[in-house]
N, C-alpha and C positions, 0 to 999 in steps of 0.2 A: 504493500498499499503506500510506502515510504520510495519507491522506484520511481525515478523519471519517465513519463511516458516516451516511447521511440520517438514520435513526430517532434518533441522539444529536445531530446538528445542529439538528433540529425541537424536541427536548426543551429545547435550551440555548435556542433561541430563544423558549419558551415560558416558561420561567424566568425569561427576561429581561424579558419582557412583565408577568408576573405581580410581579414586584419593584418594577417601574416603577408600575404599578397600585396597588401598597400604598404606594409612597412620596408618590404622588399623591393618597390618600384622607385626606380630612380627618378630625380627631379628633373622637369624638363629645363631644357637649355634653350636660351632666348638669343636669337641674332638679328642685329639691324644692320640693313645696308649703309654703306657709308659714302656721303658724297664727296666729291674733289677735294683736294687739300691743295689750297692756295693755286689754284689755276691761272693761266694767262687769259686774260680777258678777250673774247671774241671782241667785245665792242663795249663802249661807255653809253648806255641810255639810261640814265637815272630817272628819267618820268616816263618810262616805259612800262605800260600795266600789260602783263602776259597771264592768262589761264590755264591751266595743265588739267586735262582731263576731259571726260572720263577716259580710264583705261579700261579696255576690255580683254580679259584674259581668258584662254581656255578653261573651262570649269573644273578640270583637274589640279589646275595649279592655283586656282584662288580661293584657298584656304588656310588654317592657321599652321597646319605642318608642311616642313621643308620636303621637297619632292624631288628623289633623283630618278633618273633613268638606269633601269636595267640593261636596256636593249632598246631597239627601234619599237617596238610593240609592247613593252612591258614597263610599268613606273613602280616606284617604291615610296610610299610614305614613311617619313622618319618620325615616329610617335613621341620623340623625346627631343627632337629638333625643331623649333617653331620660330616664326616670324615674330620679331618684338611688337611689331606694329598691329599685330592680330590677323594679318593676309599679307600674301605678298603683293597685291593691290595697294594697299596703305602704304606699304614701302616703297614701291615704284613712284608712286604720286609726291611723297615726301622727297625723296631722294632727286628727281627730276625737278621739282620745284627749287629745292635749294640749290641745284648746280646751274640751272637758267638763270637764277638771281645772280650768282658768281659770275657767269661767263658773258651775261650782257649787262653788268655793272648796274642791277636796279634792285630794289628792296621791294618792287611792287609787283608780285608774283603770288597768286593764291591757288590753290590747289583743290579740284572737285570734292564734294560738293560746295565748298565754300565759295562765298563771293567775296570781293575784295571792296573796301570803302574808296575805290578809285577807278577812274575810266579803264576799262580793259580794251587795248587795240587788237592784241592776237590773242587766238584763243587755239591750245593744241590739243587733238585728240588722237589715242593711238587703239589699234586695233593689234594686239600682240599674238602671233600664230605661234611662237615658240620662245619659252624662256626656261629651260632646264639644261641639265647635263649629268655625266657620270663621274663619280669618285675618281681622281687620278687620271683622269682624260680629259674633260673641258667641258663649256657652257656654251650653248648655242642661243641666241636672240635674234630673232626675225621678228620685224614691225611694219606695220603701215602707220604713217602717220600724216595727219592732214592739219595744216594750219588754215584757219579762217581770219578775217579781219572785220572789226566793227565798221570799217568805211565801204565795205564791197559786200554783194548777197552771196557771191560764190567762193569758193575755196580759192587761196590764193597760193598754196602750194601742196601737192600731193605725192608723198615719198615714200619709198620703201628702203628700211636699213637691214642688213644681214651680216651679223658679226657673230665671230668665234672666240673664246678667250680660253686657254690651257689653264689646267689646274695644277699647281705646286704642291702634290701629295694629294692623299686621301681622305683629309680630315675634313668634317662640315665646314671648318671656318675657311678652309681654302676654297671651298665650292661658294661659301657666300662671297667672300671677295673677289670672285671670278663674277659674279652677280654685278656688285658694284662696280668693276672695272669696265662691264659691258654698257652701263647705263650710263659711265661717264661718257663712253665713246658715242653712244646714242644722243646724250646732251649734248655734244660739240657739234654732231650734225644739225641738230634742230636750231641751235644757236646760231650758228653760221648763216642757216636760212633765214632766220627771222632777221639778223644784223642785214643781209643783202635786200631783204623786202623792204626794212627801213630805210635803208640807204638808197634805194629808188624810190621810196615815197619822198623823202625829203629832197630830191633831185627834180621831181614832178614842177613844172612851173605853175605857179598859182592862178588860180581862176579869176 
């Protein structure tokens, strides 16, 4: 009569196993993409307002976990390696915003979905087709980006960037650093295009 019922005994065993599993689980590691360090400016446009986003990513990439590619048809989710910003999209937006501000010499840069308290002249939208890699190999970035102007109804630039960056070592940190380096190259391409657009705009005769 004093013995524990079988169901309660099974529940106690299950709870003990769950607690042991939780105690043995490693804490997640969070990684942030790094902006360019003291880059040489592409242009000095302190009054220029630029908006970044939205950035559209493949669904398998847009999540908190870092994704690595096992081969061309298989990917692996790193359960304990995660993006500090909550998703790859948020990390890409933040890094591009910081990079473009540095390269164009302006602090008037806002990232989606925010709106800046200043006029926006150029908006950059991106469709990312691929942004992943294999440990010890490299990371690939392929993106189509469109620049629109507040002064014209149609897009003023449509470009496709296709970059690859080797990975030095097989650790997650090296993988993340390669992601950051690729975004730096993409930022340079976008900044140079905006600088040319602005130079052409300023050289147009006044009406």
